[in-house]
Structure formats: C-alpha cells, structure tokens
OpenMM code with the backbone's topology and positions (N, CA, C; nanometers):
from openmm import Vec3, app, unit

residues = "MET LEU THR ASP VAL LEU ALA PRO HIS GLY LEU PRO LEU GLY PRO SER LEU LEU ILE VAL ALA PRO ALA LEU THR ALA SER PHE THR SER THR LEU THR THR GLY ALA ILE ALA ALA LEU ALA VAL ALA GLY MET LEU VAL ILE GLY LEU GLN GLY GLY HIS LEU MET GLY GLY THR ILE SER PHE GLY SER GLN ILE ILE ALA LEU LEU VAL MET SER VAL MET VAL THR VAL PHE ARG TYR LEU ARG ALA ARG HIS ALA ARG GLU LEU ALA LEU VAL ARG THR VAL SER GLU ALA THR GLN ARG VAL VAL LEU ARG PRO LEU PRO ARG ARG ILE GLY PRO LEU ARG VAL GLY SER VAL TYR LEU ALA ALA GLN GLU GLN SER LEU ILE GLY GLY ASP LEU CYS ALA ALA ILE ARG THR PRO THR GLY THR ARG LEU ARG LEU THR THR LEU ARG ALA LYS ALA SER LEU SER ARG HIS GLN SER THR ILE GLU PRO VAL".split()
positions = [
    Vec3(0.2147, -3.9790, -4.9832),
    Vec3(0.1104, -3.9192, -5.0606),
    Vec3(0.1040, -3.7701, -5.0330),
    Vec3(0.1208, -3.7313, -4.9078),
    Vec3(0.1163, -3.5898, -4.8710),
    Vec3(0.2301, -3.5134, -4.9378),
    Vec3(0.3471, -3.5781, -4.9491),
    Vec3(0.4596, -3.5105, -5.0140),
    Vec3(0.4305, -3.4834, -5.1601),
    Vec3(0.3578, -3.5735, -5.2238),
    Vec3(0.3256, -3.5534, -5.3645),
    Vec3(0.2225, -3.4426, -5.3826),
    Vec3(0.1268, -3.4341, -5.2902),
    Vec3(0.0236, -3.3302, -5.2990),
    Vec3(0.0855, -3.1933, -5.2734),
    Vec3(0.1794, -3.1833, -5.1805),
    Vec3(0.2408, -3.0553, -5.1451),
    Vec3(0.3582, -3.0178, -5.2347),
    Vec3(0.4142, -3.1132, -5.3066),
    Vec3(0.5307, -3.0855, -5.3920),
    Vec3(0.4874, -3.0051, -5.5144),
    Vec3(0.5804, -2.9304, -5.5732),
    Vec3(0.5474, -2.8549, -5.6945),
    Vec3(0.5019, -2.9491, -5.8059),
    Vec3(0.4154, -2.8990, -5.8931),
    Vec3(0.3622, -2.9793, -6.0031),
    Vec3(0.4770, -3.0308, -6.0911),
    Vec3(0.4675, -3.1546, -6.1287),
    Vec3(0.5709, -3.2133, -6.2135),
    Vec3(0.6806, -3.2824, -6.1355),
    Vec3(0.6756, -3.2741, -6.0029),
    Vec3(0.7768, -3.3405, -5.9200),
    Vec3(0.7083, -3.4477, -5.8363),
    Vec3(0.6844, -3.5666, -5.8945),
    Vec3(0.6108, -3.6709, -5.8226),
    Vec3(0.6991, -3.7433, -5.7218),
    Vec3(0.6862, -3.7046, -5.5965),
    Vec3(0.7640, -3.7705, -5.4905),
    Vec3(0.6897, -3.8887, -5.4302),
    Vec3(0.5586, -3.8812, -5.4254),
    Vec3(0.4768, -3.9840, -5.3610),
    Vec3(0.4995, -4.1238, -5.4114),
    Vec3(0.4953, -4.1470, -5.5430),
    Vec3(0.5107, -4.2840, -5.5916),
    Vec3(0.6397, -4.3513, -5.5459),
    Vec3(0.7486, -4.2783, -5.5486),
    Vec3(0.8747, -4.3412, -5.5093),
    Vec3(0.8825, -4.3635, -5.3591),
    Vec3(0.8145, -4.2805, -5.2804),
    Vec3(0.8165, -4.2977, -5.1350),
    Vec3(0.7133, -4.3997, -5.0876),
    Vec3(0.6053, -4.4187, -5.1603),
    Vec3(0.5008, -4.5120, -5.1188),
    Vec3(0.5492, -4.6567, -5.1164),
    Vec3(0.6447, -4.6895, -5.1969),
    Vec3(0.6934, -4.8266, -5.2024),
    Vec3(0.7688, -4.8662, -5.0750),
    Vec3(0.8137, -4.7658, -5.0005),
    Vec3(0.8883, -4.7919, -4.8769),
    Vec3(0.7954, -4.8415, -4.7650),
    Vec3(0.6707, -4.7940, -4.7624),
    Vec3(0.5795, -4.8253, -4.6518),
    Vec3(0.5562, -4.9754, -4.6330),
    Vec3(0.5193, -5.0507, -4.7370),
    Vec3(0.4991, -5.1951, -4.7142),
    Vec3(0.6284, -5.2677, -4.6754),
    Vec3(0.7391, -5.2248, -4.7329),
    Vec3(0.8667, -5.2914, -4.7022),
    Vec3(0.9058, -5.2721, -4.5564),
    Vec3(0.8894, -5.1508, -4.5054),
    Vec3(0.9224, -5.1261, -4.3646),
    Vec3(0.8237, -5.1947, -4.2712),
    Vec3(0.6977, -5.1940, -4.3077),
    Vec3(0.5950, -5.2559, -4.2242),
    Vec3(0.6204, -5.4054, -4.2073),
    Vec3(0.6654, -5.4705, -4.3125),
    Vec3(0.6870, -5.6157, -4.3077),
    Vec3(0.7937, -5.6546, -4.2063),
    Vec3(0.8857, -5.5640, -4.1758),
    Vec3(0.9927, -5.6024, -4.0846),
    Vec3(0.9521, -5.6043, -3.9386),
    Vec3(0.8408, -5.5420, -3.9027),
    Vec3(0.8085, -5.5407, -3.7603),
    Vec3(0.6617, -5.5655, -3.7264),
    Vec3(0.5772, -5.5985, -3.8231),
    Vec3(0.4375, -5.6262, -3.7912),
    Vec3(0.3927, -5.7573, -3.8556),
    Vec3(0.2635, -5.7852, -3.8414),
    Vec3(0.2081, -5.9102, -3.8920),
    Vec3(0.1825, -5.9041, -4.0422),
    Vec3(0.1486, -6.0190, -4.0981),
    Vec3(0.1167, -6.0272, -4.2404),
    Vec3(-0.0080, -5.9450, -4.2725),
    Vec3(-0.1073, -5.9517, -4.1859),
    Vec3(-0.2311, -5.8774, -4.2082),
    Vec3(-0.2054, -5.7265, -4.2120),
    Vec3(-0.1274, -5.6764, -4.1184),
    Vec3(-0.0947, -5.5338, -4.1160),
    Vec3(-0.0130, -5.4954, -4.2383),
    Vec3(0.0807, -5.5799, -4.2767),
    Vec3(0.1611, -5.5532, -4.3960),
    Vec3(0.0722, -5.5449, -4.5194),
    Vec3(-0.0217, -5.6377, -4.5325),
    Vec3(-0.1146, -5.6343, -4.6452),
    Vec3(-0.2005, -5.5096, -4.6449),
    Vec3(-0.2458, -5.4683, -4.5250),
    Vec3(-0.3283, -5.3473, -4.5149),
    Vec3(-0.2491, -5.2223, -4.5538),
    Vec3(-0.1259, -5.2121, -4.5079),
    Vec3(-0.0418, -5.0969, -4.5435),
    Vec3(-0.0113, -5.0989, -4.6930),
    Vec3(0.0107, -5.2172, -4.7480),
    Vec3(0.0346, -5.2281, -4.8926),
    Vec3(-0.0876, -5.1815, -4.9712),
    Vec3(-0.2066, -5.2220, -4.9263),
    Vec3(-0.3299, -5.1788, -4.9933),
    Vec3(-0.3475, -5.0274, -4.9828),
    Vec3(-0.3147, -4.9714, -4.8655),
    Vec3(-0.3219, -4.8255, -4.8497),
    Vec3(-0.2227, -4.7545, -4.9414),
    Vec3(-0.1053, -4.8123, -4.9572),
    Vec3(-0.0056, -4.7516, -5.0460),
    Vec3(-0.0552, -4.7509, -5.1902),
    Vec3(-0.1143, -4.8610, -5.2345),
    Vec3(-0.1680, -4.8675, -5.3713),
    Vec3(-0.2847, -4.7696, -5.3862),
    Vec3(-0.3711, -4.7635, -5.2846),
    Vec3(-0.4823, -4.6671, -5.2896),
    Vec3(-0.4296, -4.5240, -5.2933),
    Vec3(-0.3275, -4.4963, -5.2145),
    Vec3(-0.2656, -4.3630, -5.2162),
    Vec3(-0.2076, -4.3296, -5.3526),
    Vec3(-0.1496, -4.4279, -5.4156),
    Vec3(-0.0942, -4.4084, -5.5499),
    Vec3(-0.2061, -4.3753, -5.6489),
    Vec3(-0.3193, -4.4428, -5.6339),
    Vec3(-0.4336, -4.4135, -5.7212),
    Vec3(-0.4857, -4.2716, -5.6984),
    Vec3(-0.4898, -4.2276, -5.5727),
    Vec3(-0.5324, -4.0907, -5.5416),
    Vec3(-0.4374, -3.9902, -5.6051),
    Vec3(-0.3083, -4.0165, -5.5936),
    Vec3(-0.2088, -3.9274, -5.6561),
    Vec3(-0.2317, -3.9221, -5.8064),
    Vec3(-0.2578, -4.0370, -5.8667),
    Vec3(-0.2806, -4.0426, -6.0106),
    Vec3(-0.4061, -3.9681, -6.0529),
    Vec3(-0.5121, -3.9801, -5.9737),
    Vec3(-0.6368, -3.9091, -6.0054),
    Vec3(-0.6212, -3.7581, -5.9883),
    Vec3(-0.5558, -3.7184, -5.8801),
    Vec3(-0.5408, -3.5752, -5.8536),
    Vec3(-0.4458, -3.5089, -5.9529),
    Vec3(-0.3426, -3.5768, -5.9887),
    Vec3(-0.2448, -3.5180, -6.0804),
    Vec3(-0.2806, -3.5365, -6.2269),
    Vec3(-0.3875, -3.6078, -6.2546),
    Vec3(-0.4271, -3.6304, -6.3926),
    Vec3(-0.3412, -3.7349, -6.4625),
    Vec3(-0.2638, -3.8087, -6.3863),
    Vec3(-0.1757, -3.9104, -6.4460),
    Vec3(-0.2528, -4.0363, -6.4827),
    Vec3(-0.3654, -4.0599, -6.4132),
    Vec3(-0.4386, -4.1840, -6.4323),
    Vec3(-0.5223, -4.1821, -6.5594),
    Vec3(-0.5949, -4.0734, -6.5811),
    Vec3(-0.6830, -4.0665, -6.6974),
    Vec3(-0.6056, -4.0369, -6.8254),
    Vec3(-0.5209, -3.9353, -6.8204),
    Vec3(-0.4405, -3.9002, -6.9376),
    Vec3(-0.3264, -3.9987, -6.9521),
    Vec3(-0.2898, -4.0555, -6.8419),
    Vec3(-0.1930, -4.1636, -6.8321),
    Vec3(-0.0584, -4.1405, -6.8960),
    Vec3(0.0434, -4.1461, -6.8154),
    Vec3(0.1792, -4.1493, -6.8677),
    Vec3(0.2313, -4.2893, -6.8469),
    Vec3(0.3199, -4.3299, -6.9313),
    Vec3(0.3779, -4.4643, -6.9197),
    Vec3(0.4549, -4.4760, -6.7890),
    Vec3(0.5211, -4.3688, -6.7499),
    Vec3(0.5994, -4.3700, -6.6269),
    Vec3(0.5105, -4.3945, -6.5056),
    Vec3(0.3981, -4.3253, -6.4975),
    Vec3(0.3098, -4.3430, -6.3824),
    Vec3(0.2481, -4.4821, -6.3830),
    Vec3(0.2092, -4.5292, -6.4991),
    Vec3(0.1539, -4.6639, -6.5098),
    Vec3(0.2513, -4.7698, -6.4631),
    Vec3(0.3763, -4.7559, -6.5025),
    Vec3(0.4771, -4.8535, -6.4587),
    Vec3(0.5059, -4.8402, -6.3096),
    Vec3(0.4955, -4.7185, -6.2554),
    Vec3(0.5168, -4.7004, -6.1113),
    Vec3(0.4063, -4.7678, -6.0303),
    Vec3(0.2831, -4.7538, -6.0752),
    Vec3(0.1734, -4.8157, -6.0001),
    Vec3(0.1795, -4.9683, -6.0107),
    Vec3(0.2197, -5.0184, -6.1275),
    Vec3(0.2357, -5.1633, -6.1422),
    Vec3(0.3500, -5.2133, -6.0535),
    Vec3(0.4599, -5.1387, -6.0508),
    Vec3(0.5737, -5.1769, -5.9660),
    Vec3(0.5339, -5.1770, -5.8187),
    Vec3(0.4574, -5.0747, -5.7767),
    Vec3(0.4125, -5.0693, -5.6377),
    Vec3(0.3209, -5.1867, -5.6055),
    Vec3(0.2315, -5.2185, -5.6954),
    Vec3(0.1399, -5.3304, -5.6745),
    Vec3(0.2152, -5.4632, -5.6649),
    Vec3(0.3082, -5.4847, -5.7574),
    Vec3(0.3872, -5.6094, -5.7569),
    Vec3(0.4727, -5.6189, -5.6302),
    Vec3(0.5395, -5.5107, -5.5954),
    Vec3(0.6243, -5.5126, -5.4750),
    Vec3(0.5407, -5.5312, -5.3484),
    Vec3(0.4233, -5.4704, -5.3435),
    Vec3(0.3363, -5.4854, -5.2272),
    Vec3(0.2928, -5.6303, -5.2100),
    Vec3(0.2554, -5.6946, -5.3203),
    Vec3(0.2162, -5.8355, -5.3136),
    Vec3(0.3355, -5.9214, -5.2728),
    Vec3(0.4523, -5.8954, -5.3305),
    Vec3(0.5713, -5.9754, -5.2970),
    Vec3(0.6100, -5.9604, -5.1500),
    Vec3(0.6094, -5.8373, -5.0996),
    Vec3(0.6474, -5.8143, -4.9602),
    Vec3(0.5479, -5.8827, -4.8665),
    Vec3(0.4192, -5.8764, -4.8994),
    Vec3(0.3180, -5.9409, -4.8155),
    Vec3(0.3345, -6.0926, -4.8173),
    Vec3(0.3610, -6.1494, -4.9339),
    Vec3(0.3831, -6.2944, -4.9440),
    Vec3(0.5089, -6.3354, -4.8672),
    Vec3(0.6165, -6.2596, -4.8813),
    Vec3(0.7397, -6.2923, -4.8085),
    Vec3(0.7181, -6.2811, -4.6576),
    Vec3(0.6388, -6.1839, -4.6142),
    Vec3(0.6091, -6.1698, -4.4716),
    Vec3(0.5296, -6.2904, -4.4213),
    Vec3(0.4352, -6.3365, -4.5013),
    Vec3(0.3577, -6.4560, -4.4657),
    Vec3(0.4494, -6.5776, -4.4542),
    Vec3(0.5392, -6.5947, -4.5511),
    Vec3(0.6309, -6.7090, -4.5482),
    Vec3(0.7226, -6.7031, -4.4274),
    Vec3(0.7691, -6.5834, -4.3926),
    Vec3(0.8552, -6.5667, -4.2757),
    Vec3(0.7799, -6.6029, -4.1477),
    Vec3(0.6544, -6.5602, -4.1374),
    Vec3(0.5739, -6.5926, -4.0191),
    Vec3(0.5489, -6.7431, -4.0106),
    Vec3(0.5211, -6.8058, -4.1246),
    Vec3(0.4982, -6.9503, -4.1260),
    Vec3(0.6248, -7.0251, -4.0843),
    Vec3(0.7392, -6.9797, -4.1332),
    Vec3(0.8664, -7.0421, -4.0963),
    Vec3(0.8920, -7.0272, -3.9455),
    Vec3(0.8611, -6.9116, -3.8905),
    Vec3(0.8806, -6.8903, -3.7468),
    Vec3(0.7905, -6.9828, -3.6656),
    Vec3(0.6669, -7.0027, -3.7109),
    Vec3(0.5765, -7.0950, -3.6412),
    Vec3(0.6287, -7.2383, -3.6480),
    Vec3(0.6763, -7.2792, -3.7641),
    Vec3(0.7308, -7.4145, -3.7798),
    Vec3(0.8535, -7.4345, -3.6913),
    Vec3(0.9396, -7.3347, -3.6860),
    Vec3(1.0593, -7.3432, -3.6022),
    Vec3(1.0215, -7.3549, -3.4549),
    Vec3(0.9234, -7.2779, -3.4118),
    Vec3(0.8792, -7.2856, -3.2721),
    Vec3(0.8235, -7.4237, -3.2406),
    Vec3(0.7490, -7.4820, -3.3337),
    Vec3(0.6939, -7.6166, -3.3129),
    Vec3(0.8051, -7.7211, -3.3051),
    Vec3(0.9022, -7.7121, -3.3938),
    Vec3(1.0140, -7.8070, -3.3926),
    Vec3(1.0918, -7.7955, -3.2624),
    Vec3(1.1142, -7.6743, -3.2151),
    Vec3(1.1856, -7.6561, -3.0884),
    Vec3(1.1070, -7.7149, -2.9714),
    Vec3(0.9756, -7.6944, -2.9719),
    Vec3(0.8926, -7.7473, -2.8641),
    Vec3(0.8982, -7.8998, -2.8608),
    Vec3(0.8847, -7.9616, -2.9767),
    Vec3(0.8901, -8.1081, -2.9845),
    Vec3(1.0292, -8.1582, -2.9441),
    Vec3(1.1332, -8.0920, -2.9911),
    Vec3(1.2703, -8.1334, -2.9575),
    Vec3(1.2974, -8.1219, -2.8081),
    Vec3(1.2518, -8.0132, -2.7480),
    Vec3(1.2735, -7.9956, -2.6050),
    Vec3(1.1953, -8.0977, -2.5236),
    Vec3(1.0735, -8.1284, -2.5663),
    Vec3(0.9948, -8.2310, -2.4962),
    Vec3(1.0621, -8.3670, -2.5079),
    Vec3(1.1124, -8.3978, -2.6264),
    Vec3(1.1835, -8.5243, -2.6468),
    Vec3(1.3087, -8.5293, -2.5602),
    Vec3(1.3818, -8.4204, -2.5545),
    Vec3(1.5036, -8.4139, -2.4735),
    Vec3(1.4716, -8.4370, -2.3262),
    Vec3(1.3623, -8.3784, -2.2784),
    Vec3(1.3257, -8.3948, -2.1373),
    Vec3(1.2878, -8.5393, -2.1053),
    Vec3(1.2284, -8.6087, -2.2023),
    Vec3(1.1936, -8.7492, -2.1808),
    Vec3(1.3193, -8.8343, -2.1786),
    Vec3(1.4101, -8.8085, -2.2719),
    Vec3(1.5325, -8.8883, -2.2826),
    Vec3(1.6310, -8.8528, -2.1714),
    Vec3(1.6466, -8.7268, -2.1436),
    Vec3(1.7453, -8.6803, -2.0448),
    Vec3(1.6734, -8.6479, -1.9138),
    Vec3(1.6409, -8.7523, -1.8407),
    Vec3(1.5736, -8.7339, -1.7129),
    Vec3(1.6747, -8.6818, -1.6106),
    Vec3(1.6282, -8.6054, -1.5148),
    Vec3(1.7217, -8.5565, -1.4132),
    Vec3(1.7729, -8.6719, -1.3262),
    Vec3(1.8965, -8.6605, -1.2862),
    Vec3(1.9554, -8.7621, -1.1989),
    Vec3(1.8962, -8.7481, -1.0590),
    Vec3(1.8843, -8.8611, -0.9872),
    Vec3(1.8347, -8.8507, -0.8491),
    Vec3(1.9385, -8.7791, -0.7615),
    Vec3(1.8922, -8.7182, -0.6546),
    Vec3(1.9851, -8.6464, -0.5656),
    Vec3(2.0750, -8.7431, -0.4885),
    Vec3(2.0242, -8.8616, -0.4633),
    Vec3(2.1017, -8.9628, -0.3905),
    Vec3(2.0919, -9.0957, -0.4619),
    Vec3(2.2052, -9.1624, -0.4703),
    Vec3(2.2110, -9.2995, -0.5202),
    Vec3(2.2959, -9.3765, -0.4201),
    Vec3(2.2299, -9.4551, -0.3374),
    Vec3(2.3032, -9.5268, -0.2325),
    Vec3(2.3696, -9.4268, -0.1400),
    Vec3(2.5005, -9.4455, -0.1158),
    Vec3(2.5700, -9.3546, -0.0247),
    Vec3(2.6205, -9.2265, -0.0925),
    Vec3(2.5885, -9.2088, -0.2206),
    Vec3(2.6408, -9.0930, -0.2951),
    Vec3(2.5352, -8.9857, -0.3153),
    Vec3(2.5788, -8.8600, -0.3040),
    Vec3(2.4951, -8.7471, -0.3427),
    Vec3(2.5359, -8.7079, -0.4842),
    Vec3(2.4379, -8.6876, -0.5690),
    Vec3(2.4653, -8.6591, -0.7104),
    Vec3(2.4034, -8.5252, -0.7458),
    Vec3(2.4769, -8.4468, -0.8216),
    Vec3(2.4250, -8.3207, -0.8730),
    Vec3(2.4721, -8.3019, -1.0159),
    Vec3(2.3856, -8.2502, -1.1005),
    Vec3(2.4271, -8.2273, -1.2393),
    Vec3(2.3549, -8.1049, -1.2953),
    Vec3(2.4188, -8.0422, -1.3909),
    Vec3(2.3621, -7.9282, -1.4627),
    Vec3(2.3908, -7.9493, -1.6100),
    Vec3(2.2883, -7.9341, -1.6925),
    Vec3(2.3076, -7.9488, -1.8361),
    Vec3(2.3085, -7.8114, -1.8999),
    Vec3(2.4144, -7.7808, -1.9722),
    Vec3(2.4262, -7.6540, -2.0439),
    Vec3(2.4413, -7.6848, -2.1922),
    Vec3(2.3433, -7.6425, -2.2736),
    Vec3(2.3501, -7.6662, -2.4183),
    Vec3(2.4585, -7.5775, -2.4779),
    Vec3(2.5177, -7.6260, -2.5849),
    Vec3(2.6292, -7.5556, -2.6461),
    Vec3(2.5855, -7.4286, -2.7167),
    Vec3(2.4683, -7.4299, -2.7727),
    Vec3(2.4246, -7.3151, -2.8500),
    Vec3(2.3293, -7.2296, -2.7695),
    Vec3(2.3439, -7.1000, -2.7861),
    Vec3(2.2619, -7.0041, -2.7156),
    Vec3(2.1141, -7.0252, -2.7489),
    Vec3(2.0274, -7.0032, -2.6526),
    Vec3(1.8824, -7.0167, -2.6664),
    Vec3(1.8391, -7.1583, -2.7021),
    Vec3(1.9188, -7.2552, -2.6679),
    Vec3(1.8837, -7.3930, -2.6973),
    Vec3(1.8837, -7.4726, -2.5679),
    Vec3(1.7816, -7.5518, -2.5499),
    Vec3(1.7757, -7.6386, -2.4320),
    Vec3(1.8089, -7.7823, -2.4673),
    Vec3(1.8330, -7.8073, -2.5943),
    Vec3(1.8556, -7.9440, -2.6375),
    Vec3(1.9992, -7.9614, -2.6833),
    Vec3(2.0443, -8.0830, -2.6794),
    Vec3(2.1795, -8.1140, -2.7233),
    Vec3(2.1895, -8.2615, -2.7548),
    Vec3(2.3092, -8.3164, -2.7512),
    Vec3(2.3266, -8.4556, -2.7885),
    Vec3(2.3898, -8.5398, -2.6809),
    Vec3(2.3667, -8.5071, -2.5548),
    Vec3(2.4282, -8.5813, -2.4455),
    Vec3(2.3221, -8.6558, -2.3655),
    Vec3(2.3665, -8.7644, -2.3049),
    Vec3(2.2776, -8.8466, -2.2241),
    Vec3(2.3521, -8.8837, -2.0967),
    Vec3(2.2841, -8.8768, -1.9836),
    Vec3(2.3469, -8.9203, -1.8585),
    Vec3(2.2490, -9.0095, -1.7838),
    Vec3(2.3041, -9.1036, -1.7130),
    Vec3(2.2218, -9.1959, -1.6348),
    Vec3(2.3042, -9.2437, -1.5152),
    Vec3(2.2347, -9.2737, -1.4086),
    Vec3(2.3009, -9.3268, -1.2890),
    Vec3(2.2135, -9.4383, -1.2320),
    Vec3(2.2778, -9.5447, -1.1873),
    Vec3(2.2041, -9.6580, -1.1319),
    Vec3(2.2873, -9.7212, -1.0202),
    Vec3(2.2176, -9.7715, -0.9221),
    Vec3(2.2821, -9.8420, -0.8110),
    Vec3(2.2785, -9.9901, -0.8437),
    Vec3(2.3933, -10.0554, -0.8418),
    Vec3(2.4035, -10.1991, -0.8668),
    Vec3(2.4518, -10.2667, -0.7384),
    Vec3(2.4456, -10.3990, -0.7336),
    Vec3(2.4944, -10.4693, -0.6135),
    Vec3(2.6428, -10.4437, -0.5871),
    Vec3(2.7181, -10.4113, -0.6906),
    Vec3(2.8625, -10.3898, -0.6732),
    Vec3(2.8996, -10.2436, -0.6563),
    Vec3(2.8049, -10.1523, -0.6667),
    Vec3(2.8367, -10.0109, -0.6521),
    Vec3(2.7418, -9.9237, -0.7333),
    Vec3(2.7835, -9.8011, -0.7549),
    Vec3(2.7029, -9.7054, -0.8311),
    Vec3(2.7669, -9.6845, -0.9672),
    Vec3(2.6852, -9.6874, -1.0704),
    Vec3(2.7354, -9.6649, -1.2059),
    Vec3(2.6791, -9.5339, -1.2585),
    Vec3(2.7678, -9.4539, -1.3145),
    Vec3(2.7296, -9.3265, -1.3762),
    Vec3(2.7727, -9.3322, -1.5213),
    Vec3(2.6804, -9.3002, -1.6110),
    Vec3(2.7094, -9.3073, -1.7541),
    Vec3(2.6849, -9.1711, -1.8172),
    Vec3(2.7867, -9.1145, -1.8795),
    Vec3(2.7759, -8.9913, -1.9579),
    Vec3(2.8082, -9.0281, -2.1021),
    Vec3(2.7147, -9.0045, -2.1912),
    Vec3(2.7296, -9.0494, -2.3291),
    Vec3(2.6970, -8.9366, -2.4259),
    Vec3(2.7690, -8.9358, -2.5356),
    Vec3(2.7418, -8.8422, -2.6434),
    Vec3(2.6618, -8.9132, -2.7506),
    Vec3(2.5524, -8.8506, -2.7924),
    Vec3(2.4682, -8.9115, -2.8943),
    Vec3(2.4946, -8.8556, -3.0332),
    Vec3(2.5660, -8.7446, -3.0418),
    Vec3(2.5976, -8.6831, -3.1711),
    Vec3(2.7457, -8.6506, -3.1775),
    Vec3(2.7909, -8.6219, -3.2972),
    Vec3(2.9330, -8.5943, -3.3181),
    Vec3(2.9750, -8.4577, -3.2653),
    Vec3(2.8822, -8.3660, -3.2446),
    Vec3(2.9165, -8.2309, -3.2029),
    Vec3(2.9169, -8.2153, -3.0513),
    Vec3(2.9484, -8.3199, -2.9797),
    Vec3(2.9408, -8.3158, -2.8336),
    Vec3(3.0448, -8.2235, -2.7726),
    Vec3(3.1506, -8.1953, -2.8438),
    Vec3(3.2535, -8.1088, -2.7871),
    Vec3(3.2004, -7.9675, -2.7647),
    Vec3(3.0887, -7.9338, -2.8267),
    Vec3(3.0315, -7.8014, -2.8099),
    Vec3(2.9473, -7.7884, -2.6835),
    Vec3(2.9023, -7.8994, -2.6284),
    Vec3(2.8173, -7.8908, -2.5101),
    Vec3(2.8961, -7.9286, -2.3854),
    Vec3(2.8441, -7.8831, -2.2724),
    Vec3(2.9118, -7.9098, -2.1453),
    Vec3(2.8107, -7.9729, -2.0503),
    Vec3(2.8461, -8.0875, -1.9994),
    Vec3(2.7612, -8.1519, -1.8981),
    Vec3(2.8481, -8.1684, -1.7753),
    Vec3(2.8080, -8.1044, -1.6676),
    Vec3(2.8886, -8.1089, -1.5466),
    Vec3(2.8154, -8.1919, -1.4431),
    Vec3(2.8845, -8.2887, -1.3917),
    Vec3(2.8264, -8.3742, -1.2874),
    Vec3(2.9257, -8.3835, -1.1717),
    Vec3(2.8714, -8.3964, -1.0531),
    Vec3(2.9566, -8.4185, -0.9356),
    Vec3(2.8982, -8.5316, -0.8540),
    Vec3(2.9866, -8.6123, -0.8017),
    Vec3(2.9455, -8.7210, -0.7131),
    Vec3(3.0307, -8.7100, -0.5885),
    Vec3(2.9632, -8.7046, -0.4746),
    Vec3(3.0353, -8.6924, -0.3484),
    Vec3(2.9939, -8.8066, -0.2569),
    Vec3(3.0907, -8.8749, -0.1961),
    Vec3(3.0534, -8.9760, -0.0977),
    Vec3(2.9958, -8.9077, 0.0270),
    Vec3(2.8973, -8.9757, 0.0887),
    Vec3(2.8324, -8.9170, 0.2055),
    Vec3(2.9124, -8.9488, 0.3311),
] * unit.nanometer
topology = app.Topology()
chain = topology.addChain("A")
for resn in residues:
    res = topology.addResidue(resn, chain)
    for name in ("N", "CA", "C"):
        topology.addAtom(name, app.Element.getBySymbol(name[0]), res)
C-alpha cells in the first residue's frame, strides 16, 4: 500500500503487491493470522482505491483487481485451514498407530532362562516409529523360542536386530 501511495500517479503498484501478503503468510503462520493479513490486504486495496479515486469513479481494471485480491485471499485462507486440518489428522493417526505398535510390539525381556536377549527396532522410514514387524520370545520346557515375523509385504525396508547370548 505504501508503494502505491509513494509511486507516481497512474502507476498502481499496491494492488499487484498486496496479493503476495496473504500467500506468503499462509506458508508460515496459522489460519487466523492468514485470514487477518488477507483482510488487511483487502482493506489496504480499498484505501488505495479511495485515495486514488479508483473506487468512486471506478475503472474496470481496479474493480477486477480488488475482486481478484478478495477471491485469492479467501482461497489462500481456506487452503491454509485445510492444510492445518490435514496436519492435525496426520498427527492423530500417527499417535494411534504408535500406541497400537507399542501394544503389539512389546519389548523382549532381558533374560529368558539361561539366555540374555537384546533387541532394537529401527523403522524403515525416517520419522516413523511404526513398521510391520513382530518379535516374541518364550521359554518352553524344551528350550527358548524366538519368533521374528513380518506382518506386511514391505518388511525388507525395516531392520530388526536381535541378539541372543548364552549365559
């Protein structure tokens, strides 16, 4: 808006630059802040129109610019809201998946009979604590049984390392 006020008459820079503010804001702030910046951009456009006489005498170009700014501001704010909602849903799904994984994939005991057992689970994908592997160990009358099982077809991507040492 300041560029339009300071620019020579007939060179409207503000309208074309105002559309950038909501778009940039949406990439790093909340939906509420994006909406507020969008509203400020539209208000700034109205001030430019009033000061330059574009609003009352009205040019088709200025009218279409303000409509474009309004439409883009609403779209950017809606897309920011949808992105935030998707991020919340993803966080919830990850939390539930990790809790389920912890219930299913219980840690192995440190000792099973005469054996010391140690294991580390490393998920195949970065920032993921869940995968498709299952391990279990049990002491039977005939010895110790260790079971490593793949629950999904993509098991080659994950690594489960276990060691068993006789005492």
